[in-house]
N, C-alpha and C positions, 0 to 999 in steps of 0.2 A: 428680813425685808427685800423684796424683789424691786429691781431697777428696770423700769420699762425703757427700752431702746427703739426708737422709731427709725425708720429708713428716711436717708436724704431725699431732697428734692430732685425733680427731673425724671420722675417716672410718670408716664402718661395715665389717663384715666382708663379704667377697664369698660369695655364694651358693656352696655346694659343688657341684663338677660331678658330673653323674649318672654312675652306674657306667658303666665302658667308654668315657667320653668323655675325652679328653685335656683338661686345664685349658688354658685361654687365657693365655698370658703375660702378666702384667700389671705395670706399673711400679710399683716401690716406692721405688727410690733413683736420684739422679743423681750421678754422679761428675764431678767438674770437674778439669781439669788445664790449667796454664798461666795461671792465675790469680794474680797477685801483690798488685796494687794493688785490685783489684775483690773484694769478698769472695765467696767460692764459693756462699754462699746467694744472693746478687744474682744471680749468673749463672745459677743453677739456676731462679731465679724467671723470669727473661727468657726462658726456654724455653717458658714458657706452658702448661705440661702439670700435670695433676692427678694425683695418686697413684690408682692403679687403673686408669688409661688403659691399653687394649689396645695392647701393643706393636707388633702387627700393624697397627694403625690409624694409626699415628704416622708422619707424613711426615718423615723426617729432613731433607731439604731445607729444609722449611719451618721446622724448628726451628732448623736452622743460621742461616738468614736472621733470625730473631727475635733470635736471640742476637747476631749481628753488627750488629743495628741499634743496640746499646748503644754510647754515643758513645767509650766507652774501649777498644772492642774492634774490631780491623781486620779480623778473620776468625775463623771458627768451622768446626769439623768435629764431627759427631755420629754416633754409632754405637750401635746396640742390643746389649746384652750379656746372654746368658742367665744366669739364667731371668728377672730382673726389674730389670736396670739400663739405664741410658742413661749413655753416656760422651760428655762434651762438652769438646773441647779448644779452647781459645781462644789467639789471638794478641793481646795487649794493645799497645795504642798507647803509644810513648814519647814524652813531650813533649820537644821539642827546642829550641824557642823560644816566643815569645809575640808575638801579632799585634794591633794595635790603637794607633792614634794617641792623641793627647790628646783626653779626652772620650769617646773610643769605648771599649766594653766590650772587655777584653782576652780573647783566645781562646788556648789551647794549640794549638800547632802541631806535628805529628809530621814525621818525616823525608821524606815524599812531599809536604809543602806542604799538608796539610790542617788546616784549623782545625776541630778536632773537638769541642770543649767549651768552654764559658765558664770563665774563673778565677774560682773562688769566693772569698768574702772570706777564709776559712781558708787558702787556698793562695797567697795574696799573696806570702808570704815565701819560698815555694819558687820561684814565677814570678821573683822578683827576681834569682835566680841564673842565669836563662837569658838569652839574647839577646833583646833586644825587636826586632821588625821594623816599620819605619815606612814610611808611603807607600803601603801596598798598600790601595788603596780598594775599596769594594763586595766585601767578602769574602763569598763564598757558603760557609757552613758545610757541612761533610761533602764538600766537593769539593776535589780537589787543585788548587793554583795554582802554575804554574811559577815565578813570582817568588819565592814564600814557599819553594819546594824549593831555589832557588838560593841564597836567603839561608841556609838551614840548611847547605848544603854549604860557603859561604864562611867561615861561622862556624867549621865543621869545619876548614877548612884553618888557621884563625889557632889554633885548639887543639892541631892536630897540630904546629905549629911552636912549641910553648909561648910563643906571644905573649901579652901582657896579655890579660886576660879581655875578650871582645866584649860592651860594653854594648848597643850597638845597630846594627842592619843597615839601612840606608837604601837602600830600593829605588824610590822615588817622590819626586816633588817637582821642584825647580828649583835649579840649572841641570842638566838631564837628561843632558848630556855629561859630568858629574862622577859620575854614579850607575851602578851601585851604590857605597856607601861603607860602610866600617866604622868605628864609633867605639870604640876600645880605651880600657879603664879602667886608664891607667898611674899609675904613683906621682907622676908630675909633673903629672897632671890628664888631661882626655880628650884623645884623639888621634884625629882623623879620618884616615882612610886612603882615599883617593880611588882607586878601582879603575878606573873607567869604563865603557863598554858592553861591553867583551868582558874580563871579569875573568878572570885565570888564577891558580893557585896559586903560579907563579913569582914574581907580583909580592909575595906575602907572604914568600917567602924572602928578596928585598931588603929588605924592612922588618925583618925579624929579624936580618939582618946589620947593619943600620943602628942598630938599638935597642942591639945587643951592643956596638957601638963607644963607647957612653957619652958621646956628644959633646954639649956644652953647648947648641948651637945646635939640636940634635934635641930636647932637653928643653924648649926655650923655643918650639918649634913647636907650632901648634895643629892643623896638618894636613901629611900627607905625600901628595903627589901622585905616584903610582907609574905613570902612563899612558904614561911615555916611555922604554920600554926601560930601560937600564941607568941612567938619570938619575932621581933623585928629587928632587921640587922641594918645598922647605920653605916652609911658609905660617905667618904669625902672624895673631893676632886684630887686634893693633893696628899700624899702619903710621905711618911719620915723616909729619909734616905735609906735604901736597902729593903725597902717594903715591896711587897708583891704588887702586880699590877693591878689587881682587884683588892684594894685595902678594906679591911673591915675595921672600924674604929671601936665597935662595941656592940653588944646587944641590949636591947630594952624590952622589957616585957610590957606587952599593951593588952 
């Protein structure tokens, strides 16, 4: 559905064309489609056109580029419609995650792995519903990052398997051989799922089967290491006295 946006008052009348001279089509309205999060008026303003502009002088490619420069717009298409309208069709970005570590400003991230806009104070509540991506340093806004895109994909794997909500996707830090990892928000507390350098969706199939078994030792675990094929290593935050720093409480087939 298109929303037509007129221009405000205060623009004088155009001079009437001379007899026998065809009038020059001039812009009176901008119709916007595809805009749900962004007000149509805001999209129309981003086109950068004034009422009365001669349609023949409007560079549609330039207008599309100006509209697409809006942080919440991934792409735009523009067409002139007789006699006096401009149609602007936009593809809005959908936030799929939030990137930014402790002390860093959080950014919305879309499916392409692009951090496209800062999370505003009145958006914090919504941001908390999405996975956080940690460990991605030196983010370049408005550019797709493969690590962020992979994080969004992995969170989608968990969602597709009805696993507990993904609170965090860890893509950087130490030890690197245990990354990436997911932190699931389970009813028994945070559960870290260690995927390792070559994550595959089948790893989360094993996690789903293990959680469905409702085993006490799984409830007590703080991490599931799924890097070893059919074997899943259960880890605990606390180890018996004298145990190594990286305790393994046991192995469970999945």
